[in-house]
Structure formats: structure tokens, C-alpha cells
C-alpha positions in Angstrom: 113.9 69.3 106.4 117.6 69.9 107.1 118.5 72.4 109.9 119.2 75.8 108.3 122.2 78.1 108.9 123.0 81.5 107.3 126.4 83.1 107.5 128.7 85.5 105.8 131.7 84.2 107.9 132.7 81.5 105.5 135.0 80.5 102.7 134.0 78.7 99.5 136.3 76.7 97.2 134.4 74.8 94.5 131.9 72.7 96.3 133.6 73.0 99.7 132.4 75.5 102.3 134.3 76.4 105.5 132.1 77.9 108.2 133.5 80.0 111.0 132.2 82.3 113.8 128.8 82.1 115.4 127.2 79.6 113.0 130.2 77.2 113.4 129.7 77.4 117.2 126.0 76.9 116.6 126.5 73.7 114.6 128.8 72.4 117.4 126.4 73.2 120.1 123.6 71.4 118.3 125.9 68.3 118.4 126.0 67.8 114.6 128.3 65.1 113.5 130.3 64.2 110.4 128.0 63.1 107.5 125.1 65.0 108.9 123.1 66.9 106.2 122.5 70.6 106.9 121.4 73.6 104.9 124.0 76.5 104.7 123.3 79.7 102.7 120.6 78.0 100.6 122.6 75.0 99.7 122.3 71.4 101.0 125.6 70.4 102.7 127.2 67.3 104.1 129.5 67.9 107.1 132.9 66.4 106.4 135.0 67.9 109.2 134.4 69.6 112.6 137.1 71.5 114.4 137.0 74.2 117.1 135.2 77.2 115.7 135.3 75.7 112.1 133.0 73.4 110.3 133.8 72.1 106.8 131.0 70.9 104.5 130.6 69.6 101.0 127.8 71.4 99.1 125.5 69.4 96.7 122.4 69.9 94.7 120.9 73.2 93.3 120.4 76.4 95.2 117.4 76.2 97.4 114.7 78.9 96.8 111.9 78.9 99.3 109.5 81.4 100.9 110.3 84.2 98.4 107.4 86.7 98.0 105.5 86.7 94.6 104.9 90.4 94.9 107.5 93.0 95.6 106.4 95.1 98.6 108.6 97.7 100.4 107.7 98.9 103.8 108.5 102.6 104.5 108.3 102.8 108.2 108.8 106.1 110.1 111.1 105.5 113.0 109.5 103.9 116.1 110.7 103.4 119.6 113.4 100.7 119.6 111.4 97.7 120.7 108.5 98.5 118.4 110.7 99.1 115.4 112.5 95.7 116.0 109.1 94.0 116.3 107.8 95.5 113.0 111.0 94.4 111.2 110.8 90.9 112.5 107.2 90.3 111.8 107.1 92.1 108.4 109.9 89.8 107.2 107.9 86.8 108.4 104.8 88.2 106.5 106.6 88.5 103.2 107.9 92.1 102.9 110.7 92.5 100.4 112.6 95.6 101.8 112.3 97.9 104.8 113.1 101.6 104.6 113.2 103.5 108.0 112.7 107.2 107.6 112.3 110.4 109.7 109.2 112.5 109.9 108.1 115.4 112.0 106.2 113.5 114.7 108.7 110.7 115.4 109.5 110.2 119.0 112.9 108.6 118.3 115.6 111.1 117.2 118.8 109.2 116.2 122.1 111.0 116.1 124.2 110.5 113.0 126.7 108.4 114.9 123.9 106.1 116.2 122.3 105.4 112.8 124.9 102.9 111.5 124.8 100.8 114.7 121.0 100.8 114.7 120.8 99.7 111.1 123.3 96.9 111.7 121.0 95.8 114.6 117.9 96.0 112.3 119.6 93.9 109.6 120.6 91.3 112.1 117.0 91.0 113.2 115.9 90.8 109.6 118.4 88.0 108.9 117.3 86.0 112.0 113.7 86.4 110.9 114.3 85.1 107.4 116.1 82.1 108.9 113.3 81.4 111.4 110.5 81.5 108.8 112.4 79.6 106.2 112.8 82.3 103.6 115.9 81.9 101.4 116.1 85.5 100.2 117.4 88.4 102.2 115.4 91.4 103.3 117.4 94.6 103.5 116.8 97.3 106.0 118.2 100.4 104.3 119.9 103.4 105.9 117.6 105.8 107.6 116.3 108.4 105.1 115.2 111.9 105.8 111.6 112.7 104.7 112.8 114.4 101.4 115.0 111.4 100.6 112.0 109.1 101.2 109.9 111.1 98.8 112.6 111.0 96.1 112.9 107.2 96.4 109.3 106.5 95.6 109.4 106.8 91.8 110.4 103.2 91.2 107.1 101.8 92.5 104.0 101.1 90.5 101.7 101.9 93.5 102.2 103.8 96.7 99.9 103.2 99.6 99.8 105.7 102.5 98.0 104.6 105.6 96.4 107.7 107.0 94.0 107.9 110.0 92.0 110.9 108.6 91.4 109.2 105.2 87.9 107.9 104.4 88.7 105.9 101.3 88.5 102.2 102.4 91.5 100.0 101.6 89.2 97.4 100.2 88.0 99.7 97.4 91.5 100.9 96.5 92.9 97.4 96.2 90.7 96.8 93.1 92.4 99.6 91.2 96.1 99.4 92.0 99.0 98.0 89.9 100.6 95.5 92.3 103.7 94.8 90.3 105.9 96.8 92.8 104.2 98.3 95.9 105.4 100.8 98.5 103.5 101.1 101.7 104.1 104.1 104.0 103.3 104.0 107.7 103.8 106.9 110.2 105.3 106.9 113.7 103.5 107.0 117.0 102.5 110.6 116.3 101.3 109.9 112.7 101.9 112.4 109.8 101.0 116.0 109.8 98.9 117.4 106.9 101.8 118.9 105.0 103.6 115.6 104.9 100.5 113.8 103.6 100.1 116.4 100.9 103.8 116.0 99.9 103.4 112.2 99.6 100.2 112.5 97.6 101.9 114.8 95.1 103.2 111.6 93.6 100.6 110.5 91.0 101.0 106.8 92.0 100.3 107.5 95.6 96.9 107.0 97.4 95.9 107.4 101.0 93.7 104.8 102.6 91.8 104.1 105.8 92.5 100.9 107.7 89.1 101.1 109.4 87.2 103.0 112.0 89.6 102.3 114.9 92.9 104.1 115.4 95.7 101.6 115.2 99.1 101.7 116.8 101.9 102.3 114.3 103.2 98.8 114.6 99.7 97.3 114.3 99.0 99.4 111.2 102.2 98.1 109.5 101.5 94.5 110.1 97.8 94.8 109.4 98.4 96.3 106.0 101.1 93.8 105.1 98.9 91.0 106.0 96.0 92.3 103.9 98.2 92.8 100.9 99.7 89.3 101.4 96.2 87.8 101.3 95.0 89.9 98.4 98.0 89.3 96.2 99.1 85.9 97.4 102.4 87.0 98.8 
């Protein structure tokens, strides 16, 4: 398999792509030479020229599609501490999530100021892009802007099923999976402090929403996210 590069810092003219910035430097550092075959932005490319901070390639063949999930699953993740949030983003992309929506709830530990949110989302999307590159996915996984709790609730209508992981629920996930419409799924995971009762009630007002137990043990927020994604991936062949 050709080494894969992903970049927005490029120019395309017919079948010629000029690559600049970090990925151009990356290609040089890896000591690629003229006539080497690489993959750039989901296309096979032959290197035809290498200059300082610029690599020129000829694209050939059809667009490459690989590692794209068969089921559309969005992760709604209440904001976690920085390292935990970044870990969840990275691993959920590897496990086949389609989109990630960070949101605010009452019990979050992290309180982002408005002027911090854009910088944080840029960082999250960079992590997502690196994760898609690492695991060989040819699609992109967007990390959206941070939503307040009300915005999160209002955004759920597009999904065929909404799964809320809730530590006080008794209904096993295993039983619920037999009943849901898995065409387009949203999963909702709380922060370190979980959800309060009022928030759970608000989510469950949506007729497509169900709350489920992930077992007898209380899981960390980041463990709960990845556990649920993994189970859905196995169940629906994501």
C-alpha cells in the first residue's frame, strides 16, 4: 500500500496536484523520490518534481474509498478534560464513528470560554484528521462546534435512534439493540460527573431516545464512549 498523505494546503490543475506546507515537508523527510507512488487526498499519485516546501504529483486512477463506516453513528460527548477528550476523539474515529459533537452539560468539569472554543475545535479536528490518516479511513470525521445542552437536544431530530448511556438505567444494552432502527444513530455520553435527572428526562422526551445500562460497573466517561461505539460496531458491522 502506498504511503498516505492528507492535506488542504495544495493546488490542483487537471490531474496535477501541487502539495505545500507540512505534508510537503513530510514527503521530503521520508526521502521520497521522483517516480515514487504515494496516496494524496484519496488519490494515487506519482511524484514528478520535488522542490523546497513543494512537491508536484500526477494523479491517476479513481478516487480511493476505504474504511468508511457502513452505519452512520454520531457521538454526542459532553466535554471532558482536555487529554480525555482528545483520547475519545482519536479512538472513536479509529472505531468508525461518523461525526463527533461536543456539548455542555451541568456536571462538566471543563468550562470553556467563548474565545477558547474555536481554538479547541481546531485542535480536535486536527486530531480527528490524524486519526483517519493513521487508521486508513478515506472519509473525514467532523468535530462540530461546541453546543449548549439545548442546542444538542434540538439537533437530535435527524436520527432514527438515540442511545443515552445512563448509569442509573436498568435496561440492558443487549436487549435494546434488538429493537432499534440503526439507519442513523446518535449516542450520548455524559462528562466525568454524569447527567443529572432533569437532563436525562429532557433527552428522553424525544420519542426516538432510549436510555441503557452498560453493565453493573460504573465506567469512566471515556471508557463508556469507546465501549458503546465498539459494541455498536460489532453489532452492525461498522
